[in-house]
N, C-alpha and C positions, 0 to 999 in steps of 0.2 A: 696199785698204789706204790709210789716211790718210797724207798727206805729213807728214814729221817737223817741217816748219816752213812757215809762211806769212809773206809780207811784204806789208804794206799801205803804199803810197807816198802821201805827201801833200806838196804844195808850198806853202811859205809864202814869198812873194817869191823870193829866190835860193836859199833853203835847201830841200833835199829831206829830209823826215823819213821814215825807214824804220822802221815799227813791226813788229818781229819777234814772232812768236807760235809757241811750240812749242819744239822741241829744236834747238839750234845745235850739232850734233855731226857726226862723220865721215859722209861720203857725202852724203845729201840736204841736210842743213841747211847745211853749209859750202859745198857746191857752189852751192846756191841763192843764198846771200849773195854769193859770188864773182861769179856771172854777173850778178846784179842791179847790183852796184857797178861792174863792168866796163862794162856797158851805159850806166850813168849817166856814167861817166868819158868814154866815147866821145862822148856827147852834150854834154860840157863841163859837166855838172852835178856839181860837185865840192865843194859846200858841203853836207855831210851831217850829219844828226843821227840817230843810231841809238838807237831806243827799245827798251830791253831788259826793260821791265816784265813782259811776258808770256812771257819765255823761261823755260821750265820746267827745262831742262837744258843745260849747256854743257860740252863736253869739250875736250881739248887741241887737237883739230882746229878747233873753233870759235874758241878763243882765237887760234890761229895764223892763222886766216882774218881775224879782226878786225885783227890786227897787220899782216898782209900787205896788206890793203885800205887800211889807214891809210897805208902807204907809197905805194901806187898813187895815192891821192888827193893826197897831199902832193907827189908828183913833178909833178902837174899844177897845182900852186898852190892846191890846195883844203885843206879841213879836214874832219876826221871827229871829231865830238864824240859822247859817250855820254850817254844819258839814262835815268833810272829803273833803276839797277842794283838787282837783288834782293840780299838778304843773301849768297846763294851766289855770284852773279856778282861782287859787290863783294869777297868774300874771294879769289876767283880772280884778280881784277885786282891785289889787294894781294900775293898770293903770287908772282905772275909779275912784279911790279913794273911792270905796264902802267899802273897808276894814275899813274905819273910821266910817261907818254907822252901819254895821252889826257886831254882836258879832260872832266870828268865832272860832270853836272848832275842835280839832283833836281827842278828846276822847268823846265818847257818854255819858258815865257816868258823866263826868265833865260837859258836856252841860246840862244834866238833873239836876244835882245838882244846876247849876246856875238858874234853874227854880224852885228850891225848892223841887225837886223830888229825892228821893233815892229809888233804887230798893231793894226789900226785898229778 
């Protein structure tokens, strides 16, 4: 059985980009994101950019996990920004009013610049 979600990690200077693919939902998807962000936080890597372009489904557990990990990262002095929301994830962020909490970007370079990073 294929995993509900995969996460590809990329580092650009001090920013860690997490490219999520698949379903961010109860059980596998939300647990995978939780464990990944917790590991990064332990390592002190708390400047995160979460790319949601390839998220095919997100439920309330996925939304809750994003919000919870936002708090985890903030408590350690970091930031968690969102990138490439789909129409569906954008609507969910609007309905839950999480769009007022997260910085949301449509352009990766712009998101990196907001973190003080420019690509060479």
